[in-house]
DSSP file (Angstrom, degrees, kcal/mol; ACC not computed):
  #  RESIDUE AA STRUCTURE BP1 BP2  ACC     N-H-->O    O-->H-N    N-H-->O    O-->H-N    TCO  KAPPA ALPHA  PHI   PSI    X-CA   Y-CA   Z-CA
    1    1 A M              0   0    0      0, 0.0   109,-0.1     0, 0.0   108,-0.1   0.000 360.0 360.0 360.0 131.9  -47.1   19.7   41.7
    2    2 A P        -     0   0    0      0, 0.0   109,-2.5     0, 0.0     2,-0.4  -0.256 360.0-123.4 -74.3 166.9  -49.6   22.6   41.8
    3    3 A Y  E     -ab  33 111A   0     29,-3.1    31,-3.1   107,-0.2     2,-0.5  -0.934  14.1-157.8-110.9 134.3  -49.3   25.7   39.6
    4    4 A L  E     -ab  34 112A   0    107,-2.6   109,-2.6    -2,-0.4     2,-0.4  -0.966  21.2-135.1-110.6 124.5  -49.2   29.2   41.0
    5    5 A L  E     -ab  35 113A   0     29,-2.3    31,-0.6    -2,-0.5   109,-0.2  -0.632   7.6-138.1 -88.6 132.6  -50.3   31.8   38.5
    6    6 A D     >  -     0   0    0    107,-2.9     4,-1.8    -2,-0.4     3,-0.5  -0.375  34.3-101.1 -75.2 163.9  -48.4   35.1   38.0
    7    7 A T  H  > S+     0   0    0      1,-0.2     4,-2.3     2,-0.2     5,-0.2   0.864 120.0  56.1 -58.2 -40.9  -50.4   38.3   37.6
    8    8 A N  H  > S+     0   0    0      1,-0.2     4,-1.9     2,-0.2    -1,-0.2   0.873 107.0  49.8 -65.0 -34.4  -50.0   38.4   33.8
    9    9 A I  H  > S+     0   0    0     -3,-0.5     4,-2.2   104,-0.3    -1,-0.2   0.892 109.0  52.3 -69.7 -38.8  -51.5   34.9   33.5
   10   10 A C  H  X S+     0   0    0     -4,-1.8     4,-2.5     1,-0.2    -2,-0.2   0.899 108.0  51.8 -62.0 -40.0  -54.4   35.8   35.7
   11   11 A I  H  X S+     0   0    0     -4,-2.3     4,-2.2     2,-0.2    -1,-0.2   0.912 108.1  51.6 -62.8 -41.7  -55.1   38.9   33.5
   12   12 A Y  H  X>S+     0   0    0     -4,-1.9     5,-2.0     1,-0.2     4,-0.9   0.915 111.0  47.8 -60.9 -42.1  -55.1   36.6   30.4
   13   13 A L  H  <5S+     0   0    0     -4,-2.2     3,-0.3     1,-0.2    -2,-0.2   0.895 110.7  51.1 -66.0 -39.3  -57.6   34.3   32.1
   14   14 A M  H  <5S+     0   0    0     -4,-2.5    -1,-0.2     1,-0.2    -2,-0.2   0.863 116.5  40.4 -65.2 -35.0  -59.8   37.3   33.1
   15   15 A R  H  <5S-     0   0    0     -4,-2.2    -1,-0.2     2,-0.2    -2,-0.2   0.537 107.4-128.8 -89.9  -7.6  -59.7   38.6   29.5
   16   16 A E  T  <5 +     0   0    0     -4,-0.9    -3,-0.2    -3,-0.3    -4,-0.1   0.845  59.2 143.5  60.7  37.3  -60.1   35.1   28.1
   17   17 A R      < +     0   0    0     -5,-2.0    -2,-0.2     1,-0.2    -1,-0.2  -0.941  36.4  39.4-161.7 149.1  -57.2   35.5   25.8
   18   18 A P  S >> S-     0   0    0      0, 0.0     3,-1.3     0, 0.0     4,-1.1   0.538  77.5-140.7 -70.0 154.3  -54.9   34.2   24.5
   19   19 A P  H 3> S+     0   0    0      0, 0.0     4,-2.4     0, 0.0     5,-0.2   0.775  94.5  64.6 -61.2 -29.3  -56.9   31.1   24.0
   20   20 A Q  H 3> S+     0   0    0      1,-0.2     4,-2.0     2,-0.2     5,-0.1   0.805  99.8  53.6 -67.3 -26.8  -54.0   28.7   24.8
   21   21 A V  H <> S+     0   0    0     -3,-1.3     4,-2.4     2,-0.2    -1,-0.2   0.942 110.9  44.8 -70.4 -47.3  -53.9   30.0   28.4
   22   22 A A  H  X S+     0   0    0     -4,-1.1     4,-2.7     1,-0.2    -2,-0.2   0.885 113.4  51.8 -62.6 -38.4  -57.6   29.3   29.0
   23   23 A A  H  X S+     0   0    0     -4,-2.4     4,-1.4     2,-0.2    -1,-0.2   0.913 110.1  47.7 -65.3 -43.0  -57.3   25.9   27.3
   24   24 A R  H  < S+     0   0    0     -4,-2.0     4,-0.4     2,-0.2    -2,-0.2   0.915 113.6  48.0 -64.3 -42.6  -54.4   24.9   29.5
   25   25 A F  H >< S+     0   0    0     -4,-2.4     3,-1.6     1,-0.2    -2,-0.2   0.929 109.8  52.3 -62.0 -46.4  -56.2   26.1   32.6
   26   26 A A  H 3< S+     0   0    0     -4,-2.7    -1,-0.2     1,-0.3    -2,-0.2   0.772 101.8  61.3 -63.2 -26.8  -59.4   24.2   31.6
   27   27 A A  T 3< S+     0   0    0     -4,-1.4    -1,-0.3    -3,-0.2     2,-0.2   0.602  93.0  83.0 -77.0 -10.8  -57.5   21.0   31.2
   28   28 A L  S <  S-     0   0    0     -3,-1.6     2,-0.2    -4,-0.4     3,-0.1  -0.599  83.1-111.0 -96.2 155.4  -56.4   21.0   34.8
   29   29 A R    >   -     0   0    0     -2,-0.2     3,-2.1     1,-0.1     4,-0.3  -0.482  44.6 -88.8 -78.9 153.1  -58.4   19.7   37.8
   30   30 A Q  T 3  S+     0   0    0      1,-0.3    -1,-0.1    -2,-0.2    39,-0.1  -0.389 116.5  31.5 -60.2 136.2  -59.7   22.1   40.4
   31   31 A G  T 3  S+     0   0    0      2,-0.4    -1,-0.3    37,-0.3    38,-0.0   0.188  92.6  93.7  97.9 -15.4  -57.1   22.6   43.1
   32   32 A Q  S <  S+     0   0    0     -3,-2.1   -29,-3.1   -30,-0.1     2,-0.4   0.661  83.6  56.4 -79.4 -15.6  -54.1   22.2   40.8
   33   33 A V  E     +a    3   0A   0     -4,-0.3    -2,-0.4   -31,-0.2     2,-0.3  -0.965  65.9 170.3-122.4 131.6  -54.0   25.9   40.2
   34   34 A V  E     -a    4   0A   0    -31,-3.1   -29,-2.3    -2,-0.4     2,-0.4  -0.850  20.7-140.7-132.2 169.3  -53.6   28.5   43.0
   35   35 A M  E     -ac   5  71A   0     35,-2.5    37,-3.4    -2,-0.3     2,-0.2  -0.985  19.9-121.6-131.8 141.7  -52.9   32.2   43.2
   36   36 A S  E  >  - c   0  72A   0    -31,-0.6     4,-2.2    -2,-0.4     3,-0.2  -0.539  20.8-124.8 -77.0 147.5  -50.8   34.1   45.7
   37   37 A A  H  > S+     0   0    0     35,-2.0     4,-2.2     1,-0.2    -1,-0.1   0.796 114.8  61.8 -59.3 -26.9  -52.4   36.8   47.8
   38   38 A I  H  > S+     0   0    0     34,-0.2     4,-2.1     2,-0.2    -1,-0.2   0.924 104.0  46.3 -65.0 -44.1  -49.7   39.0   46.3
   39   39 A T  H  > S+     0   0    0     -3,-0.2     4,-2.5     2,-0.2    -2,-0.2   0.914 110.6  52.8 -62.9 -43.6  -51.0   38.4   42.8
   40   40 A C  H  X S+     0   0    0     -4,-2.2     4,-2.5     1,-0.2    -1,-0.2   0.898 108.4  51.2 -59.8 -40.0  -54.6   39.1   44.0
   41   41 A A  H  X S+     0   0    0     -4,-2.2     4,-2.5     2,-0.2    -1,-0.2   0.898 108.8  50.6 -64.0 -40.9  -53.3   42.4   45.5
   42   42 A E  H  X S+     0   0    0     -4,-2.1     4,-2.1     2,-0.2    -2,-0.2   0.910 111.4  48.2 -63.6 -40.9  -51.7   43.4   42.2
   43   43 A L  H  X S+     0   0    0     -4,-2.5     4,-1.9     2,-0.2    -2,-0.2   0.920 111.8  49.2 -65.1 -42.9  -55.0   42.6   40.3
   44   44 A R  H  X S+     0   0    0     -4,-2.5     4,-2.5     1,-0.2     5,-0.2   0.897 109.1  53.6 -62.3 -40.6  -57.0   44.6   42.8
   45   45 A H  H  X S+     0   0    0     -4,-2.5     4,-2.9     1,-0.2     5,-0.3   0.917 106.2  53.0 -60.2 -43.6  -54.5   47.5   42.4
   46   46 A G  H  X S+     0   0    0     -4,-2.1     4,-1.8     1,-0.2    -1,-0.2   0.899 110.5  46.8 -59.7 -41.3  -55.0   47.4   38.7
   47   47 A I  H  < S+     0   0    0     -4,-1.9    -1,-0.2     1,-0.2    -2,-0.2   0.933 115.6  45.0 -66.7 -45.1  -58.8   47.7   39.1
   48   48 A E  H >< S+     0   0    0     -4,-2.5     3,-0.8     1,-0.2    -2,-0.2   0.871 113.9  49.6 -67.3 -37.0  -58.6   50.5   41.6
   49   49 A R  H 3< S+     0   0    0     -4,-2.9    -1,-0.2     1,-0.2    -2,-0.2   0.865 114.2  42.5 -72.1 -36.9  -56.0   52.5   39.7
   50   50 A Y  T 3< S+     0   0    0     -4,-1.8    -1,-0.2    -5,-0.3     4,-0.2  -0.241  76.0 169.6-109.1  45.1  -57.7   52.4   36.3
   51   51 A R    <   +     0   0    0     -3,-0.8    -3,-0.1     3,-0.1    -4,-0.0  -0.327  29.0 105.3 -55.5 132.8  -61.3   53.1   37.4
   52   52 A G  S >  S-     0   0    0     -5,-0.1     3,-1.6    -2,-0.0     4,-0.4  -0.935  84.5 -38.9 178.6-159.5  -63.4   53.8   34.4
   53   53 A P  T 3  S+     0   0    0      0, 0.0     4,-0.3     0, 0.0     3,-0.3   0.783 132.3  47.7 -60.9 -28.2  -66.0   52.2   32.1
   54   54 A S  T 3> S+     0   0    0     -4,-0.2     4,-2.4     1,-0.2     5,-0.2   0.439  84.5  93.7 -94.1   2.0  -64.4   48.8   32.3
   55   55 A A  H <> S+     0   0    0     -3,-1.6     4,-2.6     1,-0.2    -1,-0.2   0.899  83.4  51.3 -62.5 -42.3  -64.0   48.7   36.1
   56   56 A R  H  > S+     0   0    0     -4,-0.4     4,-2.0    -3,-0.3    -1,-0.2   0.911 112.0  47.1 -62.1 -42.3  -67.3   46.9   36.7
   57   57 A S  H  > S+     0   0    0     -4,-0.3     4,-2.4     2,-0.2    -1,-0.2   0.901 111.7  50.5 -65.0 -41.6  -66.4   44.2   34.2
   58   58 A A  H  X S+     0   0    0     -4,-2.4     4,-2.6     2,-0.2    -2,-0.2   0.883 107.7  54.3 -64.5 -38.5  -63.0   43.8   35.7
   59   59 A E  H  X S+     0   0    0     -4,-2.6     4,-2.4     2,-0.2    -2,-0.2   0.931 110.3  46.1 -58.7 -47.1  -64.5   43.5   39.2
   60   60 A K  H  X S+     0   0    0     -4,-2.0     4,-2.6     2,-0.2    -2,-0.2   0.908 111.9  51.2 -63.4 -42.5  -66.7   40.7   37.9
   61   61 A S  H  X S+     0   0    0     -4,-2.4     4,-2.3     1,-0.2    -2,-0.2   0.911 111.1  47.5 -62.7 -42.7  -63.8   39.0   36.2
   62   62 A L  H  X S+     0   0    0     -4,-2.6     4,-2.7     2,-0.2     5,-0.2   0.911 111.1  51.4 -66.3 -41.3  -61.7   39.1   39.3
   63   63 A R  H  X S+     0   0    0     -4,-2.4     4,-1.3     1,-0.2    -2,-0.2   0.932 111.6  47.1 -60.1 -46.0  -64.5   37.8   41.4
   64   64 A R  H  X S+     0   0    0     -4,-2.6     4,-1.5     1,-0.2    -1,-0.2   0.905 112.4  51.0 -61.3 -41.4  -65.0   34.8   39.0
   65   65 A L  H  X S+     0   0    0     -4,-2.3     4,-2.3     1,-0.2     3,-0.3   0.927 110.3  47.0 -63.7 -45.3  -61.3   34.2   39.0
   66   66 A T  H  < S+     0   0    0     -4,-2.7    -1,-0.2     1,-0.2     5,-0.2   0.700 109.6  55.1 -74.4 -16.8  -61.0   34.1   42.7
   67   67 A E  H  < S+     0   0    0     -4,-1.3    -1,-0.2    -5,-0.2    -2,-0.2   0.797 115.7  38.6 -77.0 -30.5  -64.0   31.8   43.0
   68   68 A A  H  < S+     0   0    0     -4,-1.5   -37,-0.3    -3,-0.3    -2,-0.2   0.750 118.9  47.5 -89.4 -27.0  -62.3   29.4   40.6
   69   69 A I  S  < S-     0   0    0     -4,-2.3    -1,-0.2    -5,-0.2   -35,-0.2  -0.963  85.3-124.0-123.3 119.8  -58.8   29.7   41.9
   70   70 A P        -     0   0    0      0, 0.0   -35,-2.5     0, 0.0     2,-0.6  -0.341  20.4-138.1 -60.6 138.9  -57.9   29.5   45.6
   71   71 A V  E     -c   35   0A   0     -5,-0.2     2,-0.4   -37,-0.2   -35,-0.2  -0.897  17.5-145.6-100.7 118.4  -56.0   32.5   46.8
   72   72 A L  E     -c   36   0A   0    -37,-3.4   -35,-2.0    -2,-0.6   -34,-0.2  -0.686  13.3-122.9 -88.4 133.6  -53.2   31.5   49.2
   73   73 A A        -     0   0    0     -2,-0.4     2,-1.1   -37,-0.2     5,-0.1  -0.448  24.9-115.6 -68.6 144.6  -52.2   33.7   52.1
   74   74 A F        +     0   0    0     -2,-0.1    -1,-0.1     4,-0.1     2,-0.1  -0.749  53.6 177.8 -82.1 103.1  -48.6   34.8   52.3
   75   75 A D     >  -     0   0    0     -2,-1.1     4,-2.3    29,-0.1     5,-0.2  -0.208  45.6 -81.1-104.0-170.9  -47.7   33.0   55.5
   76   76 A V  H  > S+     0   0    0      1,-0.2     4,-2.6     2,-0.2     5,-0.2   0.888 127.1  54.1 -61.1 -41.1  -44.6   32.5   57.6
   77   77 A R  H  > S+     0   0    0      1,-0.2     4,-2.1     2,-0.2    -1,-0.2   0.900 109.6  47.7 -61.0 -40.7  -43.3   29.7   55.3
   78   78 A A  H  > S+     0   0    0      2,-0.2     4,-2.4     1,-0.2    -1,-0.2   0.884 110.4  52.5 -66.7 -38.5  -43.5   32.1   52.4
   79   79 A A  H  X S+     0   0    0     -4,-2.3     4,-2.3     2,-0.2    -2,-0.2   0.903 109.3  49.2 -64.2 -40.7  -41.8   34.8   54.4
   80   80 A E  H  X S+     0   0    0     -4,-2.6     4,-2.1     2,-0.2    -2,-0.2   0.909 110.6  50.6 -63.5 -41.6  -38.9   32.4   55.2
   81   81 A S  H  X S+     0   0    0     -4,-2.1     4,-2.5     1,-0.2    -2,-0.2   0.893 108.9  52.2 -62.5 -40.1  -38.7   31.5   51.5
   82   82 A Y  H  X S+     0   0    0     -4,-2.4     4,-3.1     2,-0.2     5,-0.3   0.926 107.3  51.9 -61.9 -44.8  -38.5   35.2   50.6
   83   83 A G  H  X S+     0   0    0     -4,-2.3     4,-1.9     1,-0.2    -2,-0.2   0.918 112.6  44.9 -58.8 -44.4  -35.7   35.8   53.0
   84   84 A R  H  X S+     0   0    0     -4,-2.1     4,-2.1     2,-0.2    -1,-0.2   0.908 115.0  48.3 -65.8 -41.7  -33.7   32.9   51.6
   85   85 A L  H  X S+     0   0    0     -4,-2.5     4,-1.6     2,-0.2    -2,-0.2   0.920 111.7  48.1 -66.2 -45.0  -34.4   34.0   48.0
   86   86 A A  H  < S+     0   0    0     -4,-3.1    -1,-0.2     1,-0.2    -2,-0.2   0.873 114.0  47.5 -65.2 -36.3  -33.5   37.6   48.6
   87   87 A A  H  < S+     0   0    0     -4,-1.9    -1,-0.2    -5,-0.3    -2,-0.2   0.853 110.3  52.6 -71.9 -34.1  -30.3   36.6   50.3
   88   88 A A  H  < S+     0   0    0     -4,-2.1    -2,-0.2     1,-0.3    -1,-0.2   0.798 123.5  27.3 -71.8 -28.5  -29.4   34.2   47.5
   89   89 A V  S >< S+     0   0    0     -4,-1.6     3,-0.9    -5,-0.1    -1,-0.3  -0.557  74.7 153.8-131.8  67.0  -29.8   36.8   44.8
   90   90 A P  T 3   +     0   0    0      0, 0.0    -1,-0.1     0, 0.0    -2,-0.1   0.760  66.9  54.2 -73.1 -25.6  -29.1   40.1   46.6
   91   91 A D  T 3  S+     0   0    0      2,-0.1     2,-0.2     0, 0.0    -5,-0.0   0.390  77.9 119.0 -93.8   5.8  -28.0   42.2   43.6
   92   92 A R    <   -     0   0    0     -3,-0.9     2,-1.0    -6,-0.2    -3,-0.1  -0.504  55.1-149.4 -76.1 137.1  -31.0   41.7   41.4
   93   93 A R        +     0   0    0     -2,-0.2     2,-0.3     2,-0.0    -1,-0.1  -0.646  46.6 144.6-101.5  73.9  -32.9   44.7   40.4
   94   94 A R        -     0   0    0     -2,-1.0     2,-0.2     1,-0.1    26,-0.0  -0.699  61.3 -83.9-110.4 161.7  -36.2   42.9   40.2
   95   95 A D     >  -     0   0    0     -2,-0.3     4,-1.9     1,-0.2     5,-0.2  -0.473  36.7-137.8 -61.1 127.9  -39.7   43.9   41.0
   96   96 A A  H  > S+     0   0    0      1,-0.2     4,-1.9    -2,-0.2    -1,-0.2   0.857 102.5  52.6 -61.2 -37.1  -40.2   43.4   44.7
   97   97 A L  H  > S+     0   0    0      2,-0.2     4,-2.4     1,-0.2    -1,-0.2   0.884 106.7  52.9 -68.7 -36.8  -43.7   41.9   44.2
   98   98 A D  H  > S+     0   0    0      2,-0.2     4,-2.8     1,-0.2    -2,-0.2   0.903 107.6  51.7 -62.4 -39.8  -42.4   39.4   41.6
   99   99 A R  H  X S+     0   0    0     -4,-1.9     4,-2.4     2,-0.2    -2,-0.2   0.899 109.8  49.4 -64.3 -39.4  -39.8   38.3   44.1
  100  100 A L  H  X S+     0   0    0     -4,-1.9     4,-2.3     2,-0.2    -2,-0.2   0.907 111.3  49.2 -64.0 -41.8  -42.5   37.8   46.7
  101  101 A I  H  X S+     0   0    0     -4,-2.4     4,-2.4     2,-0.2    -2,-0.2   0.916 110.9  50.0 -64.4 -43.1  -44.6   35.8   44.2
  102  102 A A  H  X S+     0   0    0     -4,-2.8     4,-2.3     1,-0.2    -2,-0.2   0.927 111.2  49.0 -60.1 -45.1  -41.5   33.6   43.4
  103  103 A A  H  X S+     0   0    0     -4,-2.4     4,-2.5     1,-0.2    -1,-0.2   0.886 109.7  52.3 -62.3 -39.1  -40.9   33.0   47.1
  104  104 A H  H  X S+     0   0    0     -4,-2.3     4,-1.4     2,-0.2    -1,-0.2   0.921 108.5  50.2 -64.0 -43.7  -44.5   32.1   47.6
  105  105 A A  H  <>S+     0   0    0     -4,-2.4     5,-2.8     1,-0.2     4,-0.5   0.929 112.4  47.3 -59.6 -45.3  -44.3   29.5   44.7
  106  106 A I  H ><5S+     0   0    0     -4,-2.3     3,-1.2     1,-0.2    -1,-0.2   0.913 107.8  56.2 -62.1 -42.9  -41.2   28.0   46.2
  107  107 A S  H 3<5S+     0   0    0     -4,-2.5    -1,-0.2     1,-0.3    -2,-0.2   0.779 114.0  38.5 -64.6 -27.4  -42.7   27.8   49.7
  108  108 A V  T 3<5S-     0   0    0     -4,-1.4    -1,-0.3    -3,-0.4    -2,-0.2   0.349 112.6-114.7-104.0   5.5  -45.7   25.8   48.5
  109  109 A G  T < 5 +     0   0    0     -3,-1.2     2,-0.3    -4,-0.5    -3,-0.2   0.847  66.1 147.4  67.9  34.3  -43.8   23.6   46.0
  110  110 A A      < -     0   0    0     -5,-2.8    17,-0.5    -6,-0.2     2,-0.5  -0.704  52.6-120.3-104.1 153.4  -45.6   25.1   43.0
  111  111 A T  E     -bd   3 127A   0   -109,-2.5  -107,-2.6    -2,-0.3     2,-0.5  -0.800  32.4-128.6 -84.4 128.6  -44.5   25.8   39.5
  112  112 A L  E     -bd   4 128A   0     15,-3.0    17,-2.6    -2,-0.5     2,-0.6  -0.683  16.7-153.1 -81.7 127.1  -44.9   29.5   38.7
  113  113 A V  E     +bd   5 129A   0   -109,-2.6  -107,-2.9    -2,-0.5  -104,-0.3  -0.906  33.4 144.4-103.1 120.4  -46.8   30.1   35.5
  114  114 A T        -     0   0    0     15,-2.4    18,-0.3    -2,-0.6     3,-0.2  -0.975  54.4-142.7-150.2 158.1  -45.8   33.4   33.9
  115  115 A N  S    S+     0   0    0     -2,-0.3     2,-0.3     1,-0.2     3,-0.2   0.219  96.1  74.5-102.0  10.1  -45.3   35.1   30.5
  116  116 A D     >  +     0   0    0      1,-0.2     4,-0.8     2,-0.1     3,-0.4  -0.549  51.5 155.8-119.5  63.4  -42.4   36.9   32.0
  117  117 A E  T >4 S+     0   0    0     -2,-0.3     3,-0.8     1,-0.2     4,-0.3   0.857  72.2  57.8 -59.9 -35.8  -39.8   34.2   32.2
  118  118 A T  G >4 S+     0   0    0      1,-0.2     3,-1.2     2,-0.2    -1,-0.2   0.894 100.6  56.5 -62.4 -40.6  -36.9   36.7   32.1
  119  119 A G  G 34 S+     0   0    0     -3,-0.4    -1,-0.2     1,-0.3    -2,-0.2   0.705 114.6  38.7 -65.1 -20.0  -38.2   38.4   35.3
  120  120 A F  G X< S+     0   0    0     -3,-0.8     3,-1.1    -4,-0.8    -1,-0.3   0.264  87.2 130.8-114.0   9.3  -38.1   35.2   37.2
  121  121 A R  T <   +     0   0    0     -3,-1.2    -3,-0.1    -4,-0.3    -4,-0.0  -0.329  68.9  13.8 -65.3 143.2  -34.9   33.8   35.7
  122  122 A D  T 3  S+     0   0    0      1,-0.2    -1,-0.2     4,-0.1    -4,-0.0   0.542  76.3 143.3  73.1  11.2  -32.2   32.5   38.1
  123  123 A Y    X   -     0   0    0     -3,-1.1     3,-1.8     3,-0.1    -1,-0.2  -0.745  57.1-118.0 -79.4 120.1  -34.2   32.3   41.3
  124  124 A P  T 3  S+     0   0    0      0, 0.0     3,-0.1     0, 0.0   -36,-0.1  -0.349  92.2   9.5 -63.7 130.5  -32.8   29.1   43.0
  125  125 A G  T 3  S+     0   0    0      1,-0.2     2,-0.6    -2,-0.1   -40,-0.0   0.455  94.0 129.4  85.0   1.0  -35.5   26.4   43.4
  126  126 A L    <   -     0   0    0     -3,-1.8     2,-0.4    -6,-0.1    -1,-0.2  -0.806  43.4-157.6 -96.3 122.5  -38.1   28.1   41.3
  127  127 A A  E     -d  111   0A   0     -2,-0.6   -15,-3.0   -17,-0.5     2,-0.4  -0.832  16.0-168.0 -93.7 133.8  -39.8   26.1   38.6
  128  128 A V  E     -d  112   0A   0     -2,-0.4     2,-0.3   -17,-0.2   -15,-0.2  -0.966  12.3-178.0-129.0 139.5  -41.3   28.2   35.8
  129  129 A E  E     -d  113   0A   0    -17,-2.6   -15,-2.4    -2,-0.4     2,-0.5  -0.978  15.9-148.8-130.9 148.4  -43.7   27.4   32.9
  130  130 A N        -     0   0    0     -2,-0.3   -15,-0.1   -17,-0.2   -17,-0.1  -0.964  10.1-176.2-117.0 114.3  -45.0   29.7   30.2
  131  131 A W  S    S+     0   0    0     -2,-0.5  -107,-0.1     1,-0.2    -1,-0.1   0.458  79.9  61.3 -86.5  -1.2  -48.5   28.8   29.0
  132  132 A V              0   0    0    -18,-0.3    -1,-0.2     1,-0.1  -112,-0.1   0.878 360.0 360.0 -91.5 -44.5  -48.4   31.5   26.3
  133  133 A S              0   0    0   -113,-0.0    -2,-0.1     0, 0.0    -1,-0.1   0.470 360.0 360.0 -90.4 360.0  -45.5   30.4   24.2
């Protein structure tokens, strides 16, 4: 089963800390880890929003990350998964982008890797791992 990385894990990889995240990533074969286009959009937003002295470095880090990790398009299958997920848990006050990322992971049969296990708790059919703890 592939791993789909949440935004916080991608940030850890871009910053090369904590070391256990980079070590876990390095131990996997290429293609075992993917990123949602939603996550890529969140990372791009972070770079655009916080333009400053570190923006150039962040740009390079994101480019390296997306060269190493395939970015999956949010397709019709992911949209269908989102519809089922949102209907199954209608009263949750969760971040809308997190719900899209969870739906994307489910649609491709991936385990979501995040350091925010609470934010993804109780989504039916979602497998979650935390590489930080």
